[in-house]
PALUM-861589 format. One record per residue (C-alpha): residue in one letter; chain; residue number from 1; z, x, y. Coordinates in steps of 0.2 Angstrom, whole numbers, plus 5000, padded with zeros to 4 digits. Layout:
<atoms>
<'A', 'A', NUM, <Z, X, Y>>
...
</atoms>
This chain:
<atoms>
<'X', 'A', 1, <5112, 5094, 4878>>
<'X', 'A', 2, <5114, 5082, 4895>>
<'X', 'A', 3, <5124, 5066, 4895>>
<'X', 'A', 4, <5117, 5051, 4906>>
<'X', 'A', 5, <5121, 5033, 4911>>
<'X', 'A', 6, <5108, 5022, 4917>>
<'X', 'A', 7, <5105, 5007, 4929>>
<'X', 'A', 8, <5091, 4997, 4934>>
<'X', 'A', 9, <5075, 4993, 4923>>
<'X', 'A', 10, <5065, 5007, 4915>>
<'X', 'A', 11, <5049, 4997, 4918>>
<'X', 'A', 12, <5035, 5000, 4919>>
<'X', 'A', 13, <5038, 5015, 4908>>
<'X', 'A', 14, <5046, 5008, 4895>>
<'X', 'A', 15, <5049, 4989, 4891>>
<'X', 'A', 16, <5067, 4991, 4886>>
<'X', 'A', 17, <5082, 5002, 4889>>
<'X', 'A', 18, <5084, 5004, 4870>>
<'X', 'A', 19, <5066, 5012, 4869>>
<'X', 'A', 20, <5070, 5024, 4884>>
<'X', 'A', 21, <5086, 5029, 4876>>
<'X', 'A', 22, <5078, 5034, 4859>>
<'X', 'A', 23, <5063, 5043, 4868>>
<'X', 'A', 24, <5077, 5054, 4879>>
<'X', 'A', 25, <5088, 5056, 4863>>
<'X', 'A', 26, <5074, 5065, 4854>>
<'X', 'A', 27, <5076, 5079, 4868>>
<'X', 'A', 28, <5095, 5080, 4866>>
<'X', 'A', 29, <5102, 5069, 4879>>
<'X', 'A', 30, <5116, 5058, 4875>>
<'X', 'A', 31, <5121, 5041, 4882>>
<'X', 'A', 32, <5138, 5042, 4891>>
<'X', 'A', 33, <5149, 5030, 4902>>
<'X', 'A', 34, <5152, 5036, 4919>>
<'X', 'A', 35, <5170, 5033, 4924>>
<'X', 'A', 36, <5182, 5038, 4938>>
<'X', 'A', 37, <5196, 5042, 4926>>
<'X', 'A', 38, <5187, 5054, 4912>>
<'X', 'A', 39, <5169, 5055, 4917>>
<'X', 'A', 40, <5157, 5064, 4905>>
<'X', 'A', 41, <5141, 5058, 4913>>
<'X', 'A', 42, <5130, 5071, 4921>>
<'X', 'A', 43, <5115, 5062, 4926>>
<'X', 'A', 44, <5113, 5044, 4932>>
<'X', 'A', 45, <5095, 5037, 4929>>
<'X', 'A', 46, <5090, 5024, 4941>>
<'X', 'A', 47, <5073, 5013, 4944>>
<'X', 'A', 48, <5077, 5016, 4963>>
<'X', 'A', 49, <5086, 5030, 4969>>
<'X', 'A', 50, <5090, 5021, 4986>>
<'X', 'A', 51, <5101, 5008, 4978>>
<'X', 'A', 52, <5118, 5005, 4983>>
<'X', 'A', 53, <5124, 4998, 4968>>
<'X', 'A', 54, <5142, 5000, 4961>>
<'X', 'A', 55, <5135, 5014, 4948>>
<'X', 'A', 56, <5126, 5023, 4963>>
<'X', 'A', 57, <5140, 5024, 4974>>
<'X', 'A', 58, <5152, 5030, 4960>>
<'X', 'A', 59, <5139, 5044, 4955>>
<'X', 'A', 60, <5139, 5049, 4973>>
<'X', 'A', 61, <5157, 5050, 4973>>
<'X', 'A', 62, <5158, 5060, 4958>>
<'X', 'A', 63, <5145, 5072, 4961>>
<'X', 'A', 64, <5134, 5065, 4947>>
<'X', 'A', 65, <5115, 5070, 4948>>
<'X', 'A', 66, <5104, 5055, 4951>>
<'X', 'A', 67, <5087, 5054, 4944>>
<'X', 'A', 68, <5074, 5041, 4942>>
<'X', 'A', 69, <5066, 5034, 4927>>
<'X', 'A', 70, <5049, 5041, 4934>>
<'X', 'A', 71, <5056, 5058, 4935>>
<'X', 'A', 72, <5063, 5058, 4917>>
<'X', 'A', 73, <5047, 5052, 4910>>
<'X', 'A', 74, <5037, 5065, 4919>>
<'X', 'A', 75, <5051, 5078, 4915>>
<'X', 'A', 76, <5048, 5076, 4895>>
<'X', 'A', 77, <5030, 5071, 4897>>
<'X', 'A', 78, <5033, 5052, 4890>>
<'X', 'A', 79, <5020, 5045, 4902>>
<'X', 'A', 80, <5005, 5052, 4893>>
</atoms>
C-alpha cells in the first residue's frame, strides 16, 4: 500500500479529484495528509511536476516522491 497527497487538477484524466481518488484506492493506495510534524505521505501527485507550490516544496523538503496524474493513470492503465 502507498499513501499519497494530491495537488493541482487531475484533468484531463479525471473530471474530479474524488473520481481519481476512487480509482487509485481500488489499487490499494490510500489518501494521507503530508505534514512536517508527522508525515505519512509517500507520494505527492500533481498536474505539473515543475510547480513550486507549497505542497511541492514540502514534498521536496521531506523527500516525498513526486509523480504526475499522467504517470499514475499510465501506471494503473486508467487511461484506456
